[in-house]
N, C-alpha and C positions, 0 to 999 in steps of 0.2 A: 062587249063589256070586258072581255078578257084583254083586248088590245088597249083599252083605256087604262086598265090597271097596270099593264106593262109600261105604258107611256108615263104614267104618274110615278111608277117606281124608278124608271130611268132618270126622270127629272130630279127626283129626290136624291138619287145616288150622285148625280152631277153636282147638285147643291152641296151634298156632304163632302165631295171631293174638293170643292172650292173652299170649304170652311176648314179643311184639314190643315193644321199648322205645320205638319211635317211634309206636306206636299209642296214641292217648289213652285207649282203653278197654282197654289191654293189661294190665299187671300189676295194676292196682288195680280191675279190673273186678269180680272176685269180692268184694272187700271193699266196693266201692261199692254193688253190687247188694244186699248183705245189710243195708244201713242202713234198715230199716223199709219204709214204703210208697212211698218216693220212687222215681222211675224212675232208670235209670242216668245219664241226662243231668243230672238235678237233683243227684245225688250227685257227679257229676264237677264241676259248677259250685260246689258247696259246698266240695269239696276244693281246687279252684283258688283260691277266695276265701281259704281258710285259708293256702294257700301264699303268696299275694300279701301277706297281712298279715304273715306271718313275714318275708318278704323286705323289706318296708318297715321293720319293726322293726330288722332287721339293718343296713339302710342308715342308719337314724337313729343307731344305736350307732356305726357307722363314722364318720359325720360328727361326732358328739360327741367321739369319741376323737381325731379329726384336729384339731378345734378346740382341745382341751386340749393336744395336742402343740405346736400353733402358738403358743398363748399362753405355754406354758412356754419355748419357744424364744425368743420375743420378750423375755420377762423376762430370760432368760439373756444374750441379745445386748445388752440395755439395760445390764445390769450390767457386761458386758465393755467396752462402749464409753464408759463414764464415765471421766473423767480420774482418775488415781491419787489426787490430793489430795481429790477428791470421795468416792472410796471410803473414804479414811482418815477423812474428816469424818463419814461415816455410821457408822463403827465406834467413834467416840469416845463416851464416856458423856455424858448430857445435862448442861447447865451446872450444874444444882443438885447434881449428884453429884460434880463436880470440886472439889478443894480450892482455896481462893482463892489467887491468886498472891501471893508474898511482896511486901510493899509496900516497894520500894526497899531490898532486903536489904543491898546494898553501897552505901556512900555515893559521891558524886561525888569523883573524885580532886582533891585540893587541892595536893599537892606533885608535883614531877617524878618522884620515886621511885614514888609511887602511880600516876601516869599511865603510866609505863613498865611497871609490873606489870599494869595493866589491859589494855595492848596486847600483853602477853606478850613484852616485849622484855627483854634483860638489863639489870639495874639498875646494873651496875658501870660501864658506859660510856655516852657520849652517842651516840645513833644519828644517822646522816646523814639528810638530807631524804628520800632514796629509800627507806632502810630504814623510816623512819617512815611514809611513804606506803604501802609494801607491807604493813606490819603493820596499819595502819588498814583497808586493803582486805580483808585476811584476816578481821579482826574483824567488819567490816561484813557480809561474806558469811555469817559464822557466826551473827550475832545480829540481823540485820535482821528486823523483824516481818512483812514480806511474803514471806519465804522459806518454802518448803513445810514445812521441818522445824520451823518456829515457829508453825504454824497454831493449835495448841491452847493456846499460851501467849503470846498476843500482848502482854499487859500486861507480863509479865516480860521478853520480848524487847525491847519498847520501852524499858523502863528500862535494860536492858543496853546497847542501842544508843546511848542518850543518854549513858551513862557513857563509852562508847568515843569518842563525838564530843567530849565535854568533855575527855577525855585528849588527843586530838589537838590541840584548840584550845589547850590549856595548853602542850603541847610545841612546837607550830609555829603561832603565832597568825596568821602571814601565809601559811598553806598554800593558801588559796583563791585 
């Protein structure tokens, strides 16, 4: 009777060892021992090598994913930190796709009436020097070729700006 109890206790201890998650020969012991002629230790080493290889592959995938995220973030940051005029320039069609600017569509003002109309002043009265200067400033800010709103149409803006300058020179030759 005593021997049977000892045998039962030994078997239960072996079963407990197999179920122990911290025991390297625990859960996988039965499957490892059934892999052909190899001993349990060789099976364990083979299983461990496979596990390490899986872990390395997962780590490589994590690194690759992280690099992709960083490169996407850098591209996004680069696009956001560009000046607005640079972003607008990138959105414009290439030069060969743009229509050519009109070649001096409006002639230079020759009369005082045409000069007043070019500076968007009333043509019925003669403006004072201050009104003329304010009108020229407004026109220059609107049509100067270096202004951001005129980036894509510099030739037309240059022609318009020269027209405004000629109108001012005609109305106030001593303005400078």
